[in-house]
C-alpha positions as CSV (number, residue, x, y, z in Angstrom):
1,X,-12.8,109.3,92.6
2,X,-10.9,110.6,96.2
3,X,-9.1,108.8,98.3
4,X,-6.1,107.7,99.1
5,X,-3.2,107.9,96.4
6,X,-1.8,110.3,93.8
7,X,-1.2,110.1,90.0
8,X,1.8,108.1,91.0
9,X,0.3,105.9,93.1
10,X,2.1,106.8,96.0
11,X,-0.3,107.4,99.5
12,X,-0.5,110.4,100.6
13,X,-0.9,109.6,104.3
14,X,-1.9,106.4,107.0
15,X,-5.4,107.8,107.3
16,X,-6.2,108.6,103.3
17,X,-6.2,104.6,102.7
18,X,-3.7,102.4,104.3
19,X,-5.2,98.7,103.5
20,X,-5.9,100.4,100.2
21,X,-1.9,101.3,99.5
22,X,-1.1,97.8,100.6
23,X,-3.2,95.3,99.4
24,X,-2.6,96.8,95.8
25,X,1.4,96.6,96.7
26,X,0.6,93.0,97.7
27,X,-1.4,92.7,93.9
28,X,1.6,94.3,92.4
29,X,4.0,92.2,93.2
30,X,1.8,88.2,93.6
31,X,-2.0,88.9,93.7
32,X,-1.8,85.6,95.1
33,X,-0.7,87.7,98.1
34,X,-3.5,89.8,98.1
35,X,-6.3,87.1,97.8
36,X,-5.0,85.3,100.5
37,X,-4.6,88.3,102.6
38,X,-8.2,89.1,101.5
39,X,-9.7,85.2,102.4
40,X,-7.8,86.1,105.7
41,X,-9.5,88.8,106.6
42,X,-12.8,87.7,104.8
43,X,-15.1,89.3,102.3
44,X,-18.0,90.0,103.9
45,X,-19.0,92.0,106.3
46,X,-15.3,93.0,105.1
47,X,-16.3,93.5,102.1
48,X,-17.5,97.0,102.6
49,X,-14.8,98.2,104.3
50,X,-12.2,96.5,101.5
51,X,-14.3,98.8,98.5
52,X,-13.9,101.8,101.5
53,X,-10.2,101.3,100.6
54,X,-10.3,101.0,97.3
55,X,-12.2,103.3,95.9
56,X,-9.3,106.2,93.9
57,X,-7.3,103.4,92.6
58,X,-6.3,102.8,88.6
59,X,-9.3,101.8,87.3
60,X,-8.2,98.8,85.7
61,X,-5.9,97.5,88.8
62,X,-9.1,97.7,90.7
63,X,-11.0,95.5,88.0
64,X,-8.4,92.9,87.8
65,X,-8.3,92.9,91.8
66,X,-11.9,93.0,92.5
67,X,-12.4,90.2,89.8
68,X,-9.1,87.9,91.6
69,X,-11.4,88.0,95.1
70,X,-14.9,86.9,92.9
71,X,-16.3,90.5,93.6
72,X,-17.9,91.8,89.8
73,X,-19.2,95.3,89.2
74,X,-22.7,94.3,90.0
75,X,-21.6,93.8,93.6
76,X,-19.7,96.5,93.7
77,X,-22.1,98.4,92.7
78,X,-25.1,97.2,95.2
79,X,-22.8,97.5,97.8
80,X,-21.7,100.5,97.2
81,X,-25.6,101.7,97.0
82,X,-26.0,99.8,100.8
83,X,-23.1,102.4,102.1
84,X,-24.5,105.7,101.0
85,X,-28.0,104.6,101.8
86,X,-26.2,103.9,105.5
87,X,-25.3,107.1,105.4
88,X,-21.2,106.3,104.9
89,X,-20.1,107.9,101.6
90,X,-21.5,109.7,99.0
91,X,-22.2,109.2,94.9
92,X,-22.3,112.2,92.5
93,X,-21.0,112.3,88.7
94,X,-17.0,112.8,88.5
95,X,-16.9,116.6,87.4
96,X,-14.7,115.9,84.5
97,X,-16.6,113.2,83.5
98,X,-20.4,113.0,84.1
99,X,-20.9,109.5,83.1
100,X,-18.7,108.4,86.2
101,X,-19.0,108.8,89.5
102,X,-17.1,110.6,92.5
103,X,-17.8,108.3,96.0
104,X,-16.6,110.4,98.8
105,X,-16.5,109.4,102.5
106,X,-18.7,111.1,105.0
107,X,-17.2,111.8,108.2
108,X,-19.2,108.7,109.9
109,X,-17.3,106.9,106.6
110,X,-13.7,108.1,107.7
111,X,-14.8,107.7,111.3
112,X,-14.7,103.9,110.6
113,X,-11.8,104.1,108.2
114,X,-9.7,105.5,110.7
115,X,-8.8,102.4,113.0
116,X,-7.4,101.1,109.9
117,X,-4.2,102.9,110.0
118,X,-1.9,100.4,112.5
119,X,-2.7,97.6,110.2
120,X,-0.4,99.1,107.7
121,X,2.5,99.0,109.5
122,X,1.9,95.2,109.4
123,X,1.4,95.0,106.2
124,X,4.3,93.3,103.0
125,X,4.3,91.3,100.6
126,X,6.7,88.4,102.8
127,X,4.3,89.3,105.9
128,X,0.7,88.2,104.6
129,X,1.1,85.0,106.4
130,X,2.6,86.1,109.8
131,X,-0.9,88.8,110.1
132,X,-1.2,89.4,114.0
133,X,-4.5,88.5,115.7
134,X,-4.5,91.8,116.9
135,X,-4.6,93.2,113.6
136,X,-6.9,90.9,112.1
137,X,-9.1,91.9,114.9
138,X,-9.3,95.1,114.5
139,X,-10.4,94.8,110.9
140,X,-12.6,92.6,112.0
141,X,-14.3,95.4,114.3
142,X,-14.2,97.6,111.7
143,X,-16.3,96.0,109.0
144,X,-18.5,94.8,111.7
145,X,-19.2,98.5,112.4
146,X,-20.1,99.0,109.3
147,X,-21.4,96.2,108.4
148,X,-24.2,97.6,111.4
149,X,-24.0,100.8,110.0
150,X,-25.7,99.4,107.0
151,X,-28.1,97.1,108.7
152,X,-29.0,100.1,110.8
153,X,-29.9,101.9,107.7
154,X,-32.0,98.8,106.1
155,X,-33.9,98.0,108.9
156,X,-34.9,101.5,109.3
157,X,-36.3,101.5,106.1
158,X,-37.8,98.1,106.6
159,X,-40.1,100.0,109.6
160,X,-41.1,102.8,107.3
161,X,-42.8,100.9,105.2
162,X,-46.2,99.0,105.6
163,X,-46.3,95.8,106.3
164,X,-48.2,93.8,103.9
165,X,-52.1,93.7,105.7
166,X,-52.1,91.1,108.6
167,X,-48.6,90.9,108.6
168,X,-46.0,92.1,111.5
169,X,-42.5,92.7,110.4
170,X,-39.9,90.7,112.1
171,X,-37.4,92.5,114.2
172,X,-33.5,91.9,113.8
173,X,-32.0,89.6,115.6
174,X,-28.2,89.2,115.7
175,X,-26.7,86.9,117.9
176,X,-22.8,87.4,119.8
177,X,-21.7,84.4,118.4
178,X,-19.7,86.0,115.7
179,X,-17.4,89.4,116.3
180,X,-18.0,89.8,112.6
181,X,-20.9,88.3,111.2
182,X,-24.5,90.3,111.8
183,X,-27.8,87.8,110.9
184,X,-29.5,88.9,108.6
185,X,-33.3,89.3,109.5
186,X,-36.2,86.9,109.8
187,X,-38.3,88.1,107.0
188,X,-37.7,89.5,103.7
189,X,-35.8,86.5,103.0
190,X,-34.4,85.0,99.5
191,X,-35.6,81.2,99.7
192,X,-34.6,78.8,96.5
193,X,-36.8,75.8,97.0
194,X,-36.1,72.5,94.6
195,X,-38.5,70.3,94.2
196,X,-41.2,73.3,95.0
197,X,-44.0,71.3,93.6
198,X,-43.8,68.0,95.4
199,X,-45.9,67.2,98.6
200,X,-43.2,68.3,100.8
201,X,-41.8,71.6,99.1
202,X,-45.6,72.9,98.9
203,X,-45.9,73.2,102.7
204,X,-42.5,74.6,102.6
205,X,-43.3,77.5,100.1
206,X,-46.3,78.3,102.2
207,X,-44.4,78.3,105.6
208,X,-41.8,80.5,104.1
209,X,-44.7,82.9,102.3
210,X,-47.2,83.2,105.7
211,X,-43.3,84.3,107.3
212,X,-42.8,87.0,104.9
213,X,-40.0,85.9,102.4
214,X,-39.9,86.1,98.6
215,X,-39.5,82.5,97.3
216,X,-37.8,81.4,93.9
217,X,-39.5,77.7,93.2
218,X,-38.0,75.6,91.3
219,X,-39.9,71.8,89.3
220,X,-38.8,70.2,86.6
221,X,-41.8,70.4,84.3
222,X,-43.2,73.6,83.5
223,X,-46.5,73.2,82.9
224,X,-46.8,71.3,86.1
225,X,-45.4,74.3,87.7
226,X,-47.9,76.3,85.8
227,X,-50.4,74.7,87.5
228,X,-49.5,74.8,90.6
229,X,-48.3,78.2,91.5
230,X,-52.3,79.2,90.6
231,X,-52.4,77.5,94.6
232,X,-51.7,81.2,95.6
233,X,-52.4,84.8,94.2
234,X,-50.7,86.8,92.0
235,X,-49.8,89.5,94.3
236,X,-47.4,86.9,97.0
237,X,-43.5,87.2,96.6
238,X,-43.2,84.0,94.5
239,X,-41.4,83.4,91.7
240,X,-41.1,80.0,89.8
241,X,-38.6,78.6,87.2
242,X,-38.8,75.1,85.6
243,X,-34.9,73.4,85.9
244,X,-34.2,69.7,85.6
245,X,-31.2,70.1,88.8
246,X,-29.7,67.3,87.0
247,X,-28.0,69.8,84.2
248,X,-25.5,72.4,85.7
249,X,-27.2,74.6,82.4
250,X,-30.1,74.6,84.2
251,X,-29.1,75.2,87.5
252,X,-26.7,78.6,86.6
253,X,-30.1,79.7,84.7
254,X,-31.8,79.6,87.9
255,X,-29.5,81.4,90.0
256,X,-28.8,84.1,87.4
257,X,-32.5,84.2,87.6
258,X,-32.6,85.2,90.9
259,X,-29.8,87.4,90.6
260,X,-31.2,89.1,88.5
261,X,-34.6,89.2,89.6
262,X,-33.7,89.4,93.5
263,X,-29.8,89.7,93.7
264,X,-29.3,87.8,96.2
265,X,-30.1,84.2,97.3
266,X,-30.1,83.6,101.3
267,X,-31.4,80.7,101.9
268,X,-31.2,77.4,99.6
269,X,-33.6,74.7,100.8
270,X,-32.5,71.5,98.5
271,X,-35.9,69.5,98.5
272,X,-36.0,67.8,94.8
273,X,-35.9,64.1,95.4
274,X,-36.5,60.9,93.4
275,X,-36.9,57.7,94.9
276,X,-38.0,54.6,92.9
277,X,-37.7,50.8,93.9
278,X,-35.6,48.4,91.9
279,X,-34.4,45.1,93.4
280,X,-30.8,45.6,93.4
281,X,-29.9,42.5,90.9
282,X,-32.7,44.0,88.2
283,X,-30.7,47.7,88.6
284,X,-29.4,48.7,85.0
285,X,-27.1,51.6,85.2
286,X,-29.4,54.3,83.4
287,X,-31.5,53.1,86.8
288,X,-28.6,54.1,89.1
289,X,-27.3,57.0,87.3
290,X,-30.4,58.7,87.2
291,X,-31.4,58.4,90.9
292,X,-27.7,59.7,91.8
293,X,-27.9,62.5,89.5
294,X,-31.3,63.9,91.1
295,X,-30.7,63.3,94.5
296,X,-26.5,63.9,95.0
297,X,-25.3,65.4,91.8
298,X,-28.5,68.2,91.6
299,X,-28.0,69.3,95.4
300,X,-24.1,69.3,94.0
301,X,-24.6,71.6,91.1
302,X,-27.5,73.6,93.0
303,X,-24.9,74.6,95.7
304,X,-22.6,75.1,93.5
305,X,-24.2,77.8,91.5
306,X,-26.0,79.8,94.8
307,X,-22.9,79.5,96.9
308,X,-21.5,83.0,95.3
309,X,-24.7,84.5,95.8
310,X,-24.8,84.0,100.0
311,X,-20.8,84.6,99.7
312,X,-21.4,88.2,98.5
313,X,-23.6,88.6,101.6
314,X,-21.9,86.5,103.9
315,X,-24.6,84.9,105.2
316,X,-26.5,82.0,104.1
317,X,-28.0,78.7,105.1
318,X,-28.1,75.6,103.2
319,X,-30.6,72.9,104.0
320,X,-30.3,69.5,102.2
321,X,-32.5,66.9,102.5
322,X,-31.5,63.5,103.2
323,X,-33.1,60.0,104.0
324,X,-34.4,58.4,107.5
325,X,-33.1,55.0,105.2
326,X,-29.5,56.0,105.4
327,X,-29.5,54.8,109.1
328,X,-30.9,51.3,108.4
329,X,-31.9,51.0,105.0
330,X,-34.1,50.1,102.5
331,X,-34.6,46.8,100.3
332,X,-35.1,48.0,96.7
333,X,-33.4,51.3,97.3
334,X,-30.0,51.1,97.4
335,X,-29.1,53.5,95.0
336,X,-31.4,56.2,96.5
337,X,-30.1,55.1,99.5
338,X,-26.4,55.8,98.4
339,X,-27.5,58.8,96.8
340,X,-28.8,59.9,100.1
341,X,-25.8,59.2,102.1
342,X,-23.6,61.3,99.6
343,X,-25.4,64.4,100.4
344,X,-25.0,63.4,104.1
345,X,-20.9,63.8,103.8
346,X,-21.4,66.2,101.1
347,X,-22.7,68.9,103.4
348,X,-19.8,68.0,106.1
349,X,-17.3,68.6,104.1
350,X,-19.5,71.5,102.4
351,X,-19.2,73.0,105.9
352,X,-16.3,73.0,106.9
353,X,-15.3,75.1,104.0
354,X,-18.1,78.2,104.2
355,X,-18.8,78.2,107.7
356,X,-16.2,81.4,107.9
357,X,-18.4,83.0,105.2
358,X,-21.7,83.0,108.1
359,X,-23.0,79.8,105.7
360,X,-24.3,76.7,107.3
361,X,-25.3,73.6,105.9
362,X,-27.1,70.9,107.2
363,X,-28.9,67.9,106.5
364,X,-33.1,67.0,107.6
365,X,-33.1,62.8,107.3
366,X,-36.8,62.7,107.0
367,X,-38.6,59.1,107.7
368,X,-40.9,57.5,104.7
369,X,-43.7,60.9,104.5
370,X,-46.6,60.4,103.3
371,X,-47.1,62.0,100.4
372,X,-49.9,61.7,97.1
373,X,-46.3,60.2,95.6
374,X,-45.3,57.9,98.3
375,X,-48.9,56.5,98.5
376,X,-48.9,55.7,95.0
377,X,-45.5,54.0,95.2
378,X,-45.8,52.2,98.3
379,X,-48.3,49.2,99.7
380,X,-50.5,50.3,102.1
381,X,-48.5,47.7,104.2
382,X,-45.0,49.3,104.2
383,X,-46.7,52.0,105.4
384,X,-48.6,50.3,108.7
385,X,-45.2,48.3,108.9
386,X,-43.9,52.3,109.6
387,X,-46.2,53.0,112.2
388,X,-45.8,50.2,114.4
389,X,-42.0,51.2,114.3
390,X,-42.4,55.1,115.4
391,X,-42.2,55.8,119.1
392,X,-45.1,58.6,118.1
393,X,-47.0,55.9,116.1
394,X,-48.5,57.1,113.4
395,X,-47.9,58.6,110.0
396,X,-45.2,61.2,109.3
397,X,-46.8,63.9,106.6
398,X,-45.0,66.7,105.0
399,X,-45.9,69.4,107.8
400,X,-44.1,67.6,110.2
401,X,-40.7,68.3,108.5
402,X,-41.7,72.6,108.1
403,X,-40.8,73.2,111.5
404,X,-36.9,71.9,111.9
405,X,-36.5,73.2,107.7
406,X,-37.5,76.3,109.2
407,X,-35.4,76.5,112.1
408,X,-32.4,75.2,110.6
409,X,-33.0,78.9,107.6
410,X,-33.0,80.7,110.6
411,X,-30.4,83.0,112.8
412,X,-31.3,80.5,115.1
413,X,-29.5,77.9,113.6
414,X,-26.3,79.8,113.5
415,X,-23.9,77.4,115.3
416,X,-24.9,74.6,113.7
417,X,-23.4,73.5,111.0
418,X,-22.6,69.8,108.7
419,X,-25.3,68.5,111.4
420,X,-28.1,65.8,110.4
421,X,-31.3,66.2,111.8
422,X,-33.4,63.4,112.1
423,X,-37.7,63.7,111.3
424,X,-38.8,60.0,112.0
425,X,-41.4,60.0,114.6
426,X,-38.8,58.3,116.7
427,X,-38.3,55.4,114.1
428,X,-33.9,55.5,114.8
429,X,-32.7,55.9,118.2
430,X,-28.6,56.0,117.3
């Protein structure tokens, strides 16, 4: 590969790759410092910029460093491909090894790389924590320019491709709220929905498919999921994968399937739920654990499995389903209400951890939503009591949840995170 360093590992010039030499100096001295620096600067959209600076380094050390900050070879290859499509670099077989690739920055790539020279003068192993805000701003702005080039390239490609019949492609919408993160398109997202075959999950799947997104739908029973898939034609952008979200292995398998088939996850909707009615004094430990496992632990496991795929892109929307019952309690559902209250706390804490990656985490809390499962589980008198307590005195139906969830999964909600959106027709008004 071409770039900054000679055989001795010393930099030729600042223009040739100051950041790469600084990072690798830090890595040799203390890998933790390098990881700290990269977290401070932000891998995304800085990931592409980082790769531009690391192209010519010793392969083994490069692999170790990339691995230490969570970048695998598949992610690197995809980033390089996007950069080539955006005209930032050229990839071709290496002259002495046809199986290897030589990567050369184009004039456009070098122009974006140049502003990093001033950062070189500030970096050393003892000064990572004191990196000036001006230097960080320089890095972020340059990374943003690179990501913009990639965005423009992918947008142009979508415009050249014909839209599906009867469907118009939506434009990319960029919001000025972030100086270093660009929003994802409104269409052609990858949306993973748990509990997809249920009454609420089904209408959410329909909405995202109608928008031109690709949906990965999961539910616990493969026979039910297979039959449910028949609602849509074979050519629909809908993938199904049965999984028990209370099992870590199933969640990891689902995430791996999505990565292998589609390369990413943009939106995760944790919709799966389980809500039996059992008086508290009759609750067994098994009853309690099963409800916690599906409603709370399942949300944790799915999010943990999918989150790296969002961080790799620097954008993501996580929408977790809570319940309006957390506000005033529901007799016979102590286990369910406890689990859903846990989802709210979990989401608030996670939102603070992942906001720097362009990922938002929010909760919707539906009132009692009339699905087949609800009609089979709750007496008519209870449904009537729910209606009478609402400002909008009618049944809540799954379609009432589609708009709020779609909003929280969109670019319009870019500055909303850690929040709880209550959707109950005006029953609970804090």
